[in-house]
N, C-alpha and C positions, 0 to 999 in steps of 0.2 A: 504493500500499500504506499501511498504518498503521504508525507507529513512535512510540516514546516519546522525547521530547526536552525539553531545558531551554530555555525561551523567555524572552528578556528583552524586556518590552514597553516599559519606559521606564527611563531612568537614575534611579538613587536607589532602585530596587526590587531585590528578589531574584528568582531564577528561578521561573517557573511550570513545574513539571514536569508535562507533560501529553502526551496523544496528539495527533499531527499527521499530516498526509498527506505522503508523499514520492513524487514521480513517478519513473518509470523513467529510467535513464540514457539520454541521447541520444548522438549520434555523438561520439566522442572523450571520453566520460565513463565513470566507474566507480562502481558502487554498492558501498559498503564497509559491512560489518557490524562496527561498532566493538566492540572488546573492552575497551578502557580509554581514558579521557580524562584528560589531565593537568590538575591544578588549578593554573593559572598566574596570576601577578599581572596580566598584560596583560588578561585577561578581567575581572579585578576593576576595573581602570581604567575599562573601558567601563561596568561596572555602577554605578560611583560617579559617572560623568560626567566623570571625569578625562580620558578620551579619547572622542572622538565616533565613532559608527558608525551606519549606517542601522538603524533599528529599526521594527517588532519583528524580532528576529533570533534565530537559534539560534547561540549562541557556542561556544567551544571551538576551539583551534587546535593543541593538542598531543594526540597519541593514537596508537593502533595498532589494527589490525583485520584482517579477512579479506575478500577480494574475494567479493562475492555474485553480481554480474552485471556484464557489460561492454556498452557500447554499440558501435555500428557503427564499424569501423575501429580499434578498440583492439588493439594488438599487444604491448605491453610487459608486460601482466599478464593473468591469466585467473582464472576463478572458483576459489577455494580458496587462491590466493596470499595470503601474509601481507604486509601493507604498513604503511608509515608515511605519513601525509599530510604534505605539504610546504606549509606555510602561506603561502609566498610564491611564487605561480606565476610562471614565467618563460617567455619565448618561445623561448629558445635561439639567437636569431639577432642580437639587437641588440648594440650596442657593449658594454653592461654584461654581457650573458650571455657573449659571446665573450671578454670581458676578465676573466672570472673573478669577477664580482660580480653574480650573477643576482638577488640580492635587490633590486637597484636597477632592475630591469626595469620598464618602464611597465605591462606587463600585470598585475603584482602590485598596482601602485598603483591601477589602474582597478577590479579586482575588489574591492579593499578599500573603495574610495570608493562603489561602487554597491550592494554587498551582493548582487550577482547574478553568475551564472556567465558564461563567456566569450561566450555568445550573447546576453547581456543579459537573461536570464530567470532565475527561481528555480524550484527543484524542490520547495520546501517551501510548505505552506499549512495553515491551520487555520480551520475555520468559514468557508471561502470567502475568507479574507484571506491575502494573500501574506506569507510570512515570509522574511526576508533570510538569506543565507549570511554567515558570518563568515570573512573571509580565504580564501574559496573552499573551506573544508574542514568547518566546523561539526561538530567532533568530539563535541559534547554532544548528539548524536542517535544512537540505537541503530543507525540506518541513515542513511548520508549519501551523496549524489551529489557526486562530486569530479572535476575535470578529470583526464584521464590524465596530463597534465603534472605534476600535483600529488600523484602517488602514487609511492612508492619501494618496490620489492619487497625484502623482507628474508628471511633464513633462517627456515625453518619452526620450527626448534628454539629460537629466541630467545624467551624469555618475553615475552608481549605487554605486560604491565604495565611491564616494564623498558624494552622497546622504545619505549613511548610517551614516555618521558622524553627520548629522543634527539632527538625532533622539534622541541624548542624549548629547554628549559632547559639541556640539556647542550651542544648544538651552539652555542648563543648564548654561553654562558660560556667553554667551552673554545676555541671558535673565536675569540673576541675576543682571547684570549691568543696563539694561534698565527698567526692570519690577519691581524689588525689590528695588534697591538702587536709581534708577533714577539719575544716575551720571550727574552732571552739567558740561557744557563746562568750561574749565579753572580751574577745581578742581584738587586735588591731590588724588592719589589712591595707596594703597599697596595691593599686591596679594601674599598671603602666600601659596606656593605650585604651581608649574608650570608644572604639568602634563597636560594630554589632556584637562581637564576641566579648569584648571588654565590658560592655554594659551588662552582659549576662553574668560575668564574674561579679560585678558590683551588686546586682540584685541577688545573686547567689549568696554573697557575703552577708547581705542584709537578712535574707531568709535564715541563714545560719546563726544570726544573732550577734554578729560582730559589733563591737561598741564604737569603733572608729574605722571609717572606710575613706581612704584618701585616694582620689582619682587623679591621674596624671595624664595630660595630653598637651598638644601644641595649639589646639583650637578651642576658643572659649565656647563656641556653640556645642561642641562635643562634651565639654565639661558641664554645660548646663543640662544636657541629656543625662549625664552621670548623676547629677543631683536628684533628678526626677526618679532615678532608679535606686536611690538609697545612699549615694555618697554623702558623707558628713562634711568633708573638706575637699577642696579641689586645688590643684597646682598646675599652672600653665608653665610648661617646661621651657617655653620660648623666652620667659621673663627671667630666668636664672637657673641655678643648679637645683634640680628636683630632689636630689638626695639630701642636700642641705635643708630644703624646705620640709621634707618628711622628718628629718631629725628634729627640726625646730618644733614641728607640730606634735612630736612625741616626747618632748622634754629631753632630747638627746638619746633616747633609748633605742629608737628604731621600731619597726613593726614585727609582729609575730609571723605574718605571711605577706609575701609580695608576689604578684602575678604579672608576668610579662606577656602582653597580647599584641605585640607589634611585629616581631620577627627580625629584629636587628641586634647584633652582638652588643652594641652600645647600650641599648635599653635593657637587654638581659643582664648586663653588668650592673646597671643602675638598680634593677630590682634586687640583685644580690646585696648591693651596698646599702640598701634601705633596711636591711634586716637587723633585728635585735639579736642578742645571744639566743641560741637554739632556734632561731628563725628559719623558715622554709621559703625558698623561692621556687615558684612553679612556672616553668616555661611552657607557654601555650602557643606563642607566635612561631611561625615557620620561617626559617632562614635558609639561604642557599646551602647545598650539601657540604660545601667546603668551609662553612662558617665555624668558628671556634670562640669560646669565651674564656679568657684568662681570669682567674680569681686568685686572691691572696691566700696562700695555704695557712698562714698564721690565724686568720679569722675563721677559716674553715674548720680548723682543728681546735684552737683554743677557745673559740666561742660556740663550737658545735653547730655551726650553721649547716644548712643542707640545700641541695638543688635537685629538683625532680622535673621530669618532662611529663606532659599530659597530652595524649592524643584522643580526640573524640570524647573529651571529658572523662577519660578513664572509666567509661560507662559500660553498662549492660543495657543497650537500647531497648530491648524487649521488656525489660523490667523497669527501666527509668522513665521512658517516655510516657507510659500510662500514669506514672506518679506526677509527672510534670503537667499532664492534662488535668489531673485532679486539682493541682495547685492553681492552675489557670481558672478552673471553674469555681474555685473557692475565693477568687479575687486576690490571691496572693502572688501570682506570677503575672508579670506585665507583658502580655503579648500585644494587646491593642495599642499600648503606648510605644512598643518597640517598632511596629509597622508604621513608619512615618510617610511612606510614599509607595504608590503602585504605578507601574508602567504597562502599557500595551506591549506584548511580546516584540512587536516590530521596533520598539524603542529601547531594546536591550543595551545597545551601545551608549545611548544617552544615560541609562541607568548607571552604567559603570563610570561614566564621566562624573556623575554626581557623587558616587561612592568615593572616587579619588579626591574630590574637592571637600569631602567630609561634611556634606550637606544632610545626610540622613543617618538615623540610627540603624535602621534596616529597611530595605525595599524589596519588593518582589516584582517579577514580570507576570502578567496575567495572559493566559492563552485564550 
């Protein structure tokens, strides 16, 4: 069948929004009619060449839609079900899956590396040329074939544009707080970078009961967003040393937890430098594969500081997303406030321009 999709042909370019071919789902696969696709910085990293991915590809990893067709053997969903794509496929059987860290499963790494589905082939093509899948979900296509393992059924009454946000930005940010850092009530937190994921770190820290939440960014409008999501203090890093500002706000002590959500070695080091004794820095931002962070061994050892990485919020999506939905319905998780702008799918490049300018908390494209 024919479908409209956003194709990235080479790094450094914008999307080519065009008609492509999508083959029917095979055994163990699901055809999803997308309703909304989240405009996330991870896709922008691929567009700019900051992150590598097999190209040409149909990007998009955050979204929500409705099952249109299922392949042989699919039992967990059926046509008409509302679903969220899970961009890190997992086998369910390896040590990481059974140990509660499915994002570390080798199946997800392989599908990310090849740009093809689990059987080693693609369902997308255009003008006879194979188009790659992105993270096995390719949510920037009006119709996308996805492994059954990578779709999660959600309630039919949950607005699909809000549901789309849960699949990456929300679970990554809130999950880093609860699953990786395990932020304690009454503690202090610094969040370096208050884009879509950073705002969810902020609201995750607020949900966890942090007493002091310091948001750090270069743009005042993004810091204002952070206050709306629970930041008690804000620091504009363009006005001076953010580490010194955090020290001043904490009486010289530093914070118990610092989260880096930018993806730069410089800001990762800043997060580490903000820590109090026994503090934990959680790196959420994605940097180029060659990036490294130098840290002083004396403070690492004698102050017992620690650094941890967190992918996909260190989460169990099938367990955690339903809980996030419950928090939203209880009025405790801010999804309505997070979705600051919606674009017609044809304007996806304009949506990414606005993301780069820092104009939105989170936006989606609507099919």
